[in-house]
Backbone as XML, in Angstrom:
<?xml version="1.0"?>
<chain id="A" units="angstrom">
  <residue number="1" name="MET">
    <atom name="N" x="-10.941" y="7.925" z="-4.289"/>
    <atom name="CA" x="-11.790" y="6.769" z="-4.357"/>
    <atom name="C" x="-12.055" y="6.418" z="-5.802"/>
  </residue>
  <residue number="2" name="LYS">
    <atom name="N" x="-11.379" y="5.414" z="-6.255"/>
    <atom name="CA" x="-11.448" y="5.016" z="-7.646"/>
    <atom name="C" x="-12.853" y="4.559" z="-8.061"/>
  </residue>
  <residue number="3" name="HIS">
    <atom name="N" x="-13.549" y="3.847" z="-7.178"/>
    <atom name="CA" x="-14.830" y="3.253" z="-7.553"/>
    <atom name="C" x="-16.027" y="4.135" z="-7.230"/>
  </residue>
  <residue number="4" name="GLY">
    <atom name="N" x="-15.806" y="5.225" z="-6.495"/>
    <atom name="CA" x="-16.861" y="6.197" z="-6.270"/>
    <atom name="C" x="-17.902" y="5.795" z="-5.249"/>
  </residue>
  <residue number="5" name="ASN">
    <atom name="N" x="-17.635" y="4.816" z="-4.409"/>
    <atom name="CA" x="-18.607" y="4.461" z="-3.384"/>
    <atom name="C" x="-17.996" y="4.705" z="-2.010"/>
  </residue>
  <residue number="6" name="THR">
    <atom name="N" x="-18.860" y="4.885" z="-1.020"/>
    <atom name="CA" x="-18.364" y="5.102" z="0.337"/>
    <atom name="C" x="-18.899" y="4.075" z="1.320"/>
  </residue>
  <residue number="7" name="HIS">
    <atom name="N" x="-19.781" y="3.202" z="0.887"/>
    <atom name="CA" x="-20.448" y="2.289" z="1.802"/>
    <atom name="C" x="-19.883" y="0.871" z="1.796"/>
  </residue>
  <residue number="8" name="TYR">
    <atom name="N" x="-19.124" y="0.526" z="0.790"/>
    <atom name="CA" x="-18.537" y="-0.811" z="0.728"/>
    <atom name="C" x="-17.237" y="-0.758" z="-0.044"/>
  </residue>
  <residue number="9" name="MET">
    <atom name="N" x="-16.421" y="-1.785" z="0.151"/>
    <atom name="CA" x="-15.119" y="-1.829" z="-0.496"/>
    <atom name="C" x="-15.218" y="-2.656" z="-1.774"/>
  </residue>
  <residue number="10" name="GLN">
    <atom name="N" x="-14.716" y="-2.125" z="-2.850"/>
    <atom name="CA" x="-14.692" y="-2.830" z="-4.125"/>
    <atom name="C" x="-13.267" y="-3.265" z="-4.406"/>
  </residue>
  <residue number="11" name="VAL">
    <atom name="N" x="-13.074" y="-4.569" z="-4.621"/>
    <atom name="CA" x="-11.737" y="-5.132" z="-4.820"/>
    <atom name="C" x="-11.711" y="-5.892" z="-6.133"/>
  </residue>
  <residue number="12" name="SER">
    <atom name="N" x="-10.612" y="-5.788" z="-6.846"/>
    <atom name="CA" x="-10.459" y="-6.495" z="-8.111"/>
    <atom name="C" x="-10.456" y="-8.009" z="-7.889"/>
  </residue>
  <residue number="13" name="ARG">
    <atom name="N" x="-11.186" y="-8.729" z="-8.707"/>
    <atom name="CA" x="-11.187" y="-10.194" z="-8.634"/>
    <atom name="C" x="-9.890" y="-10.793" z="-9.162"/>
  </residue>
  <residue number="14" name="ASP">
    <atom name="N" x="-9.088" y="-9.993" z="-9.816"/>
    <atom name="CA" x="-7.821" y="-10.479" z="-10.367"/>
    <atom name="C" x="-6.886" y="-11.030" z="-9.294"/>
  </residue>
  <residue number="15" name="ILE">
    <atom name="N" x="-7.099" y="-10.636" z="-8.045"/>
    <atom name="CA" x="-6.231" y="-11.107" z="-6.961"/>
    <atom name="C" x="-6.236" y="-12.633" z="-6.876"/>
  </residue>
  <residue number="16" name="TRP">
    <atom name="N" x="-7.333" y="-13.271" z="-7.254"/>
    <atom name="CA" x="-7.447" y="-14.738" z="-7.168"/>
    <atom name="C" x="-6.670" y="-15.435" z="-8.266"/>
  </residue>
  <residue number="17" name="ASP">
    <atom name="N" x="-6.213" y="-14.714" z="-9.279"/>
    <atom name="CA" x="-5.455" y="-15.308" z="-10.386"/>
    <atom name="C" x="-3.966" y="-15.443" z="-10.087"/>
  </residue>
  <residue number="18" name="TYR">
    <atom name="N" x="-3.514" y="-14.922" z="-8.954"/>
    <atom name="CA" x="-2.094" y="-14.932" z="-8.625"/>
    <atom name="C" x="-1.772" y="-16.016" z="-7.604"/>
  </residue>
  <residue number="19" name="ALA">
    <atom name="N" x="-0.633" y="-16.639" z="-7.794"/>
    <atom name="CA" x="-0.164" y="-17.678" z="-6.859"/>
    <atom name="C" x="0.586" y="-16.989" z="-5.714"/>
  </residue>
  <residue number="20" name="ILE">
    <atom name="N" x="-0.172" y="-16.382" z="-4.816"/>
    <atom name="CA" x="0.413" y="-15.712" z="-3.661"/>
    <atom name="C" x="-0.260" y="-16.228" z="-2.398"/>
  </residue>
  <residue number="21" name="SER">
    <atom name="N" x="0.385" y="-15.989" z="-1.273"/>
    <atom name="CA" x="-0.123" y="-16.494" z="0.004"/>
    <atom name="C" x="-1.378" y="-15.734" z="0.445"/>
  </residue>
  <residue number="22" name="ASP">
    <atom name="N" x="-2.058" y="-16.310" z="1.423"/>
    <atom name="CA" x="-3.228" y="-15.643" z="1.991"/>
    <atom name="C" x="-2.837" y="-14.325" z="2.673"/>
  </residue>
  <residue number="23" name="LYS">
    <atom name="N" x="-1.644" y="-14.283" z="3.242"/>
    <atom name="CA" x="-1.168" y="-13.039" z="3.875"/>
    <atom name="C" x="-1.017" y="-11.934" z="2.832"/>
  </residue>
  <residue number="24" name="ALA">
    <atom name="N" x="-0.480" y="-12.261" z="1.674"/>
    <atom name="CA" x="-0.319" y="-11.269" z="0.601"/>
    <atom name="C" x="-1.690" y="-10.798" z="0.117"/>
  </residue>
  <residue number="25" name="LYS">
    <atom name="N" x="-2.648" y="-11.712" z="0.037"/>
    <atom name="CA" x="-4.009" y="-11.327" z="-0.365"/>
    <atom name="C" x="-4.639" y="-10.417" z="0.677"/>
  </residue>
  <residue number="26" name="MET">
    <atom name="N" x="-4.447" y="-10.744" z="1.949"/>
    <atom name="CA" x="-4.985" y="-9.911" z="3.021"/>
    <atom name="C" x="-4.367" y="-8.517" z="2.979"/>
  </residue>
  <residue number="27" name="LEU">
    <atom name="N" x="-3.085" y="-8.452" z="2.719"/>
    <atom name="CA" x="-2.422" y="-7.156" z="2.579"/>
    <atom name="C" x="-3.027" y="-6.360" z="1.434"/>
  </residue>
  <residue number="28" name="PHE">
    <atom name="N" x="-3.287" y="-7.019" z="0.312"/>
    <atom name="CA" x="-3.912" y="-6.347" z="-0.830"/>
    <atom name="C" x="-5.287" y="-5.798" z="-0.455"/>
  </residue>
  <residue number="29" name="PHE">
    <atom name="N" x="-6.085" y="-6.586" z="0.264"/>
    <atom name="CA" x="-7.404" y="-6.120" z="0.703"/>
    <atom name="C" x="-7.272" y="-4.902" z="1.620"/>
  </residue>
  <residue number="30" name="TRP">
    <atom name="N" x="-6.305" y="-4.954" z="2.536"/>
    <atom name="CA" x="-6.113" y="-3.835" z="3.453"/>
    <atom name="C" x="-5.639" y="-2.593" z="2.697"/>
  </residue>
  <residue number="31" name="LEU">
    <atom name="N" x="-4.764" y="-2.759" z="1.727"/>
    <atom name="CA" x="-4.319" y="-1.614" z="0.921"/>
    <atom name="C" x="-5.478" y="-1.001" z="0.158"/>
  </residue>
  <residue number="32" name="ASN">
    <atom name="N" x="-6.404" y="-1.833" z="-0.312"/>
    <atom name="CA" x="-7.603" y="-1.313" z="-0.975"/>
    <atom name="C" x="-8.452" y="-0.491" z="-0.007"/>
  </residue>
  <residue number="33" name="GLU">
    <atom name="N" x="-8.596" y="-0.987" z="1.214"/>
    <atom name="CA" x="-9.349" y="-0.237" z="2.231"/>
    <atom name="C" x="-8.692" y="1.119" z="2.490"/>
  </residue>
  <residue number="34" name="LEU">
    <atom name="N" x="-7.370" y="1.117" z="2.643"/>
    <atom name="CA" x="-6.659" y="2.372" z="2.887"/>
    <atom name="C" x="-6.760" y="3.319" z="1.691"/>
  </residue>
  <residue number="35" name="GLU">
    <atom name="N" x="-6.736" y="2.761" z="0.499"/>
    <atom name="CA" x="-6.888" y="3.599" z="-0.694"/>
    <atom name="C" x="-8.220" y="4.326" z="-0.647"/>
  </residue>
  <residue number="36" name="GLN">
    <atom name="N" x="-9.278" y="3.632" z="-0.272"/>
    <atom name="CA" x="-10.590" y="4.277" z="-0.251"/>
    <atom name="C" x="-10.684" y="5.301" z="0.872"/>
  </residue>
  <residue number="37" name="ARG">
    <atom name="N" x="-9.921" y="5.117" z="1.940"/>
    <atom name="CA" x="-9.921" y="6.091" z="3.027"/>
    <atom name="C" x="-9.136" y="7.349" z="2.693"/>
  </residue>
  <residue number="38" name="TYR">
    <atom name="N" x="-7.968" y="7.180" z="2.058"/>
    <atom name="CA" x="-6.994" y="8.265" z="1.983"/>
    <atom name="C" x="-6.801" y="8.896" z="0.605"/>
  </residue>
  <residue number="39" name="THR">
    <atom name="N" x="-7.438" y="8.389" z="-0.434"/>
    <atom name="CA" x="-7.264" y="9.008" z="-1.748"/>
    <atom name="C" x="-8.505" y="9.806" z="-2.123"/>
  </residue>
  <residue number="40" name="SER">
    <atom name="N" x="-8.367" y="10.573" z="-3.176"/>
    <atom name="CA" x="-9.476" y="11.398" z="-3.658"/>
    <atom name="C" x="-9.430" y="11.441" z="-5.179"/>
  </residue>
  <residue number="41" name="ASP">
    <atom name="N" x="-10.257" y="12.289" z="-5.738"/>
    <atom name="CA" x="-10.240" y="12.449" z="-7.194"/>
    <atom name="C" x="-8.928" y="13.052" z="-7.674"/>
  </residue>
  <residue number="42" name="LYS">
    <atom name="N" x="-8.293" y="13.859" z="-6.849"/>
    <atom name="CA" x="-7.069" y="14.548" z="-7.243"/>
    <atom name="C" x="-5.792" y="13.798" z="-6.860"/>
  </residue>
  <residue number="43" name="ILE">
    <atom name="N" x="-5.847" y="13.017" z="-5.790"/>
    <atom name="CA" x="-4.659" y="12.290" z="-5.317"/>
    <atom name="C" x="-4.956" y="10.803" z="-5.351"/>
  </residue>
  <residue number="44" name="ASP">
    <atom name="N" x="-4.174" y="10.063" z="-6.142"/>
    <atom name="CA" x="-4.454" y="8.629" z="-6.318"/>
    <atom name="C" x="-3.488" y="7.733" z="-5.548"/>
  </residue>
  <residue number="45" name="TYR">
    <atom name="N" x="-2.712" y="8.290" z="-4.648"/>
    <atom name="CA" x="-1.760" y="7.507" z="-3.875"/>
    <atom name="C" x="-1.943" y="7.801" z="-2.390"/>
  </residue>
  <residue number="46" name="PHE">
    <atom name="N" x="-1.413" y="6.924" z="-1.574"/>
    <atom name="CA" x="-1.362" y="7.149" z="-0.133"/>
    <atom name="C" x="-0.065" y="6.543" z="0.368"/>
  </residue>
  <residue number="47" name="PHE">
    <atom name="N" x="0.319" y="6.844" z="1.577"/>
    <atom name="CA" x="1.552" y="6.268" z="2.093"/>
    <atom name="C" x="1.359" y="5.795" z="3.515"/>
  </residue>
  <residue number="48" name="ARG">
    <atom name="N" x="2.188" y="4.832" z="3.872"/>
    <atom name="CA" x="2.115" y="4.195" z="5.184"/>
    <atom name="C" x="3.468" y="3.561" z="5.466"/>
  </residue>
  <residue number="49" name="SER">
    <atom name="N" x="3.927" y="3.605" z="6.686"/>
    <atom name="CA" x="5.183" y="2.938" z="7.029"/>
    <atom name="C" x="4.911" y="1.453" z="7.245"/>
  </residue>
  <residue number="50" name="ASP">
    <atom name="N" x="5.973" y="0.656" z="7.157"/>
    <atom name="CA" x="5.825" y="-0.776" z="7.406"/>
    <atom name="C" x="5.328" y="-1.031" z="8.821"/>
  </residue>
  <residue number="51" name="LYS">
    <atom name="N" x="5.819" y="-0.259" z="9.751"/>
    <atom name="CA" x="5.405" y="-0.424" z="11.144"/>
    <atom name="C" x="3.910" y="-0.151" z="11.305"/>
  </residue>
  <residue number="52" name="GLN">
    <atom name="N" x="3.420" y="0.901" z="10.664"/>
    <atom name="CA" x="1.994" y="1.221" z="10.742"/>
    <atom name="C" x="1.140" y="0.111" z="10.132"/>
  </residue>
  <residue number="53" name="LEU">
    <atom name="N" x="1.554" y="-0.382" z="8.965"/>
    <atom name="CA" x="0.798" y="-1.460" z="8.318"/>
    <atom name="C" x="0.792" y="-2.718" z="9.170"/>
  </residue>
  <residue number="54" name="ALA">
    <atom name="N" x="1.948" y="-3.062" z="9.736"/>
    <atom name="CA" x="2.033" y="-4.257" z="10.579"/>
    <atom name="C" x="1.099" y="-4.123" z="11.781"/>
  </residue>
  <residue number="55" name="GLU">
    <atom name="N" x="1.065" y="-2.947" z="12.386"/>
    <atom name="CA" x="0.163" y="-2.719" z="13.518"/>
    <atom name="C" x="-1.293" y="-2.807" z="13.087"/>
  </residue>
  <residue number="56" name="ASP">
    <atom name="N" x="-1.626" y="-2.245" z="11.924"/>
    <atom name="CA" x="-2.999" y="-2.310" z="11.406"/>
    <atom name="C" x="-3.478" y="-3.757" z="11.286"/>
  </residue>
  <residue number="57" name="LEU">
    <atom name="N" x="-2.584" y="-4.601" z="10.779"/>
    <atom name="CA" x="-2.952" y="-5.985" z="10.482"/>
    <atom name="C" x="-2.697" y="-6.952" z="11.645"/>
  </residue>
  <residue number="58" name="GLY">
    <atom name="N" x="-2.026" y="-6.474" z="12.678"/>
    <atom name="CA" x="-1.704" y="-7.341" z="13.801"/>
    <atom name="C" x="-0.604" y="-8.342" z="13.488"/>
  </residue>
  <residue number="59" name="TRP">
    <atom name="N" x="0.302" y="-7.948" z="12.595"/>
    <atom name="CA" x="1.410" y="-8.797" z="12.160"/>
    <atom name="C" x="2.713" y="-8.225" z="12.677"/>
  </residue>
  <residue number="60" name="SER">
    <atom name="N" x="3.761" y="-9.044" z="12.589"/>
    <atom name="CA" x="5.109" y="-8.520" z="12.830"/>
    <atom name="C" x="5.559" y="-7.794" z="11.554"/>
  </residue>
  <residue number="61" name="VAL">
    <atom name="N" x="6.540" y="-6.926" z="11.683"/>
    <atom name="CA" x="7.070" y="-6.216" z="10.515"/>
    <atom name="C" x="7.691" y="-7.218" z="9.540"/>
  </residue>
  <residue number="62" name="LYS">
    <atom name="N" x="8.314" y="-8.260" z="10.045"/>
    <atom name="CA" x="8.914" y="-9.285" z="9.201"/>
    <atom name="C" x="7.850" y="-9.981" z="8.344"/>
  </residue>
  <residue number="63" name="THR">
    <atom name="N" x="6.714" y="-10.329" z="8.938"/>
    <atom name="CA" x="5.627" y="-10.961" z="8.192"/>
    <atom name="C" x="5.082" y="-10.018" z="7.130"/>
  </residue>
  <residue number="64" name="LEU">
    <atom name="N" x="4.921" y="-8.745" z="7.501"/>
    <atom name="CA" x="4.440" y="-7.750" z="6.552"/>
    <atom name="C" x="5.381" y="-7.642" z="5.363"/>
  </residue>
  <residue number="65" name="ARG">
    <atom name="N" x="6.667" y="-7.574" z="5.624"/>
    <atom name="CA" x="7.635" y="-7.416" z="4.529"/>
    <atom name="C" x="7.644" y="-8.621" z="3.596"/>
  </residue>
  <residue number="66" name="LYS">
    <atom name="N" x="7.424" y="-9.810" z="4.132"/>
    <atom name="CA" x="7.332" y="-10.999" z="3.271"/>
    <atom name="C" x="6.110" y="-10.909" z="2.360"/>
  </residue>
  <residue number="67" name="ALA">
    <atom name="N" x="4.972" y="-10.508" z="2.921"/>
    <atom name="CA" x="3.747" y="-10.375" z="2.132"/>
    <atom name="C" x="3.895" y="-9.261" z="1.094"/>
  </residue>
  <residue number="68" name="LYS">
    <atom name="N" x="4.527" y="-8.161" z="1.480"/>
    <atom name="CA" x="4.738" y="-7.042" z="0.557"/>
    <atom name="C" x="5.664" y="-7.460" z="-0.587"/>
  </residue>
  <residue number="69" name="ALA">
    <atom name="N" x="6.690" y="-8.227" z="-0.272"/>
    <atom name="CA" x="7.602" y="-8.716" z="-1.312"/>
    <atom name="C" x="6.866" y="-9.626" z="-2.287"/>
  </residue>
  <residue number="70" name="GLU">
    <atom name="N" x="5.958" y="-10.445" z="-1.787"/>
    <atom name="CA" x="5.162" y="-11.304" z="-2.675"/>
    <atom name="C" x="4.333" y="-10.471" z="-3.636"/>
  </residue>
  <residue number="71" name="LEU">
    <atom name="N" x="3.675" y="-9.441" z="-3.117"/>
    <atom name="CA" x="2.870" y="-8.570" z="-3.991"/>
    <atom name="C" x="3.756" y="-7.884" z="-5.021"/>
  </residue>
  <residue number="72" name="LYS">
    <atom name="N" x="4.910" y="-7.374" z="-4.586"/>
    <atom name="CA" x="5.826" y="-6.695" z="-5.520"/>
    <atom name="C" x="6.309" y="-7.631" z="-6.624"/>
  </residue>
  <residue number="73" name="ASP">
    <atom name="N" x="6.649" y="-8.859" z="-6.258"/>
    <atom name="CA" x="7.232" y="-9.796" z="-7.220"/>
    <atom name="C" x="6.194" y="-10.488" z="-8.095"/>
  </residue>
  <residue number="74" name="ASN">
    <atom name="N" x="5.024" y="-10.783" z="-7.546"/>
    <atom name="CA" x="4.075" y="-11.642" z="-8.255"/>
    <atom name="C" x="2.784" y="-10.960" z="-8.699"/>
  </residue>
  <residue number="75" name="ALA">
    <atom name="N" x="2.541" y="-9.761" z="-8.261"/>
    <atom name="CA" x="1.293" y="-9.081" z="-8.624"/>
    <atom name="C" x="1.573" y="-7.625" z="-8.967"/>
  </residue>
  <residue number="76" name="LYS">
    <atom name="N" x="2.542" y="-7.411" z="-9.834"/>
    <atom name="CA" x="3.001" y="-6.054" z="-10.159"/>
    <atom name="C" x="1.920" y="-5.176" z="-10.801"/>
  </residue>
  <residue number="77" name="ASP">
    <atom name="N" x="0.952" y="-5.789" z="-11.460"/>
    <atom name="CA" x="-0.070" y="-4.976" z="-12.118"/>
    <atom name="C" x="-1.252" y="-4.648" z="-11.203"/>
  </residue>
  <residue number="78" name="LEU">
    <atom name="N" x="-1.186" y="-5.046" z="-9.920"/>
    <atom name="CA" x="-2.251" y="-4.715" z="-8.981"/>
    <atom name="C" x="-1.892" y="-3.525" z="-8.091"/>
  </residue>
  <residue number="79" name="VAL">
    <atom name="N" x="-0.645" y="-3.458" z="-7.644"/>
    <atom name="CA" x="-0.205" y="-2.405" z="-6.723"/>
    <atom name="C" x="1.128" y="-1.847" z="-7.193"/>
  </residue>
  <residue number="80" name="LYS">
    <atom name="N" x="1.229" y="-0.524" z="-7.174"/>
    <atom name="CA" x="2.494" y="0.136" z="-7.485"/>
    <atom name="C" x="3.086" y="0.652" z="-6.178"/>
  </residue>
  <residue number="81" name="PHE">
    <atom name="N" x="4.342" y="0.322" z="-5.919"/>
    <atom name="CA" x="5.034" y="0.715" z="-4.704"/>
    <atom name="C" x="6.041" y="1.821" z="-5.022"/>
  </residue>
  <residue number="82" name="GLY">
    <atom name="N" x="6.157" y="2.779" z="-4.154"/>
    <atom name="CA" x="7.168" y="3.816" z="-4.279"/>
    <atom name="C" x="7.702" y="4.155" z="-2.897"/>
  </residue>
  <residue number="83" name="TYR">
    <atom name="N" x="8.782" y="4.905" z="-2.827"/>
    <atom name="CA" x="9.364" y="5.271" z="-1.543"/>
    <atom name="C" x="9.406" y="6.775" z="-1.404"/>
  </residue>
  <residue number="84" name="VAL">
    <atom name="N" x="9.110" y="7.263" z="-0.219"/>
    <atom name="CA" x="9.044" y="8.686" z="0.062"/>
    <atom name="C" x="9.990" y="8.999" z="1.211"/>
  </residue>
  <residue number="85" name="ASN">
    <atom name="N" x="10.847" y="9.991" z="1.029"/>
    <atom name="CA" x="11.672" y="10.535" z="2.105"/>
    <atom name="C" x="11.169" y="11.937" z="2.414"/>
  </residue>
  <residue number="86" name="TRP">
    <atom name="N" x="11.329" y="12.366" z="3.627"/>
    <atom name="CA" x="10.905" y="13.697" z="4.027"/>
    <atom name="C" x="12.104" y="14.648" z="4.007"/>
  </residue>
  <residue number="87" name="TRP">
    <atom name="N" x="11.850" y="15.885" z="3.640"/>
    <atom name="CA" x="12.895" y="16.908" z="3.691"/>
    <atom name="C" x="13.017" y="17.393" z="5.118"/>
  </residue>
  <residue number="88" name="LEU">
    <atom name="N" x="14.234" y="17.539" z="5.609"/>
    <atom name="CA" x="14.461" y="17.995" z="6.979"/>
    <atom name="C" x="14.660" y="19.491" z="7.082"/>
  </residue>
  <residue number="89" name="ASP">
    <atom name="N" x="14.801" y="20.160" z="5.941"/>
    <atom name="CA" x="14.996" y="21.603" z="5.967"/>
    <atom name="C" x="14.181" y="22.262" z="4.864"/>
  </residue>
  <residue number="90" name="LYS">
    <atom name="N" x="13.981" y="23.544" z="4.989"/>
    <atom name="CA" x="13.161" y="24.280" z="4.018"/>
    <atom name="C" x="13.839" y="24.432" z="2.662"/>
  </residue>
  <residue number="91" name="ALA">
    <atom name="N" x="15.149" y="24.360" z="2.621"/>
    <atom name="CA" x="15.878" y="24.510" z="1.360"/>
    <atom name="C" x="15.894" y="23.206" z="0.549"/>
  </residue>
  <residue number="92" name="HIS">
    <atom name="N" x="15.342" y="22.155" z="1.092"/>
    <atom name="CA" x="15.284" y="20.851" z="0.406"/>
    <atom name="C" x="16.665" y="20.331" z="0.026"/>
  </residue>
  <residue number="93" name="THR">
    <atom name="N" x="17.564" y="20.384" z="0.976"/>
    <atom name="CA" x="18.916" y="19.874" z="0.725"/>
    <atom name="C" x="19.242" y="18.629" z="1.537"/>
  </residue>
  <residue number="94" name="LYS">
    <atom name="N" x="18.477" y="18.380" z="2.586"/>
    <atom name="CA" x="18.780" y="17.235" z="3.440"/>
    <atom name="C" x="17.523" y="16.394" z="3.653"/>
  </residue>
  <residue number="95" name="LYS">
    <atom name="N" x="17.586" y="15.117" z="3.226"/>
    <atom name="CA" x="16.456" y="14.211" z="3.385"/>
    <atom name="C" x="16.595" y="13.413" z="4.676"/>
  </residue>
  <residue number="96" name="SER">
    <atom name="N" x="15.467" y="12.992" z="5.194"/>
    <atom name="CA" x="15.493" y="12.156" z="6.385"/>
    <atom name="C" x="16.034" y="10.775" z="6.022"/>
  </residue>
  <residue number="97" name="PRO">
    <atom name="N" x="16.679" y="10.099" z="6.968"/>
    <atom name="CA" x="17.193" y="8.758" z="6.675"/>
    <atom name="C" x="16.069" y="7.718" z="6.609"/>
  </residue>
  <residue number="98" name="LYS">
    <atom name="N" x="14.917" y="8.022" z="7.195"/>
    <atom name="CA" x="13.795" y="7.097" z="7.182"/>
    <atom name="C" x="12.912" y="7.382" z="5.989"/>
  </residue>
  <residue number="99" name="HIS">
    <atom name="N" x="12.238" y="6.359" z="5.522"/>
    <atom name="CA" x="11.283" y="6.553" z="4.444"/>
    <atom name="C" x="10.019" y="5.764" z="4.732"/>
  </residue>
  <residue number="100" name="VAL">
    <atom name="N" x="8.973" y="6.124" z="4.028"/>
    <atom name="CA" x="7.717" y="5.377" z="4.075"/>
    <atom name="C" x="7.428" y="4.918" z="2.653"/>
  </residue>
  <residue number="101" name="THR">
    <atom name="N" x="6.572" y="3.949" z="2.525"/>
    <atom name="CA" x="6.210" y="3.446" z="1.203"/>
    <atom name="C" x="4.929" y="4.107" z="0.751"/>
  </residue>
  <residue number="102" name="SER">
    <atom name="N" x="4.912" y="4.531" z="-0.504"/>
    <atom name="CA" x="3.674" y="5.048" z="-1.093"/>
    <atom name="C" x="3.065" y="3.933" z="-1.934"/>
  </residue>
  <residue number="103" name="TYR">
    <atom name="N" x="1.742" y="3.954" z="-2.026"/>
    <atom name="CA" x="1.020" y="2.900" z="-2.725"/>
    <atom name="C" x="0.020" y="3.508" z="-3.683"/>
  </residue>
  <residue number="104" name="VAL">
    <atom name="N" x="-0.105" y="2.886" z="-4.852"/>
    <atom name="CA" x="-1.155" y="3.194" z="-5.800"/>
    <atom name="C" x="-1.793" y="1.862" z="-6.168"/>
  </residue>
  <residue number="105" name="ILE">
    <atom name="N" x="-3.087" y="1.757" z="-5.955"/>
    <atom name="CA" x="-3.813" y="0.535" z="-6.327"/>
    <atom name="C" x="-4.173" y="0.677" z="-7.802"/>
  </residue>
  <residue number="106" name="LEU">
    <atom name="N" x="-3.677" y="-0.231" z="-8.622"/>
    <atom name="CA" x="-3.849" y="-0.110" z="-10.066"/>
    <atom name="C" x="-5.136" y="-0.746" z="-10.576"/>
  </residue>
  <residue number="107" name="LYS">
    <atom name="N" x="-5.628" y="-1.760" z="-9.875"/>
    <atom name="CA" x="-6.880" y="-2.424" z="-10.297"/>
    <atom name="C" x="-7.808" y="-2.549" z="-9.121"/>
  </residue>
</chain>
């Protein structure tokens, strides 16, 4: 929890300075909510699959991916995106073909 509160969500006002759709803004707000739920002082990232995010927001995966692409292309200093694959064996030689996206809220 970057802002140190548990009773309300704190979101950067910088989101209003970007020429992005309302869907992309809503996604940013939801990512902020998830950040406050799933991060701590020691871990500043969280991860979620596109399918999970789409279900959270009541959107199709296609709509989610369009909004996510807008954030990636037009608001790079607000959210950092990364990709995570899971190891399928203990020797760490074979990764799963599926991945989830990791997120870090920068502002």
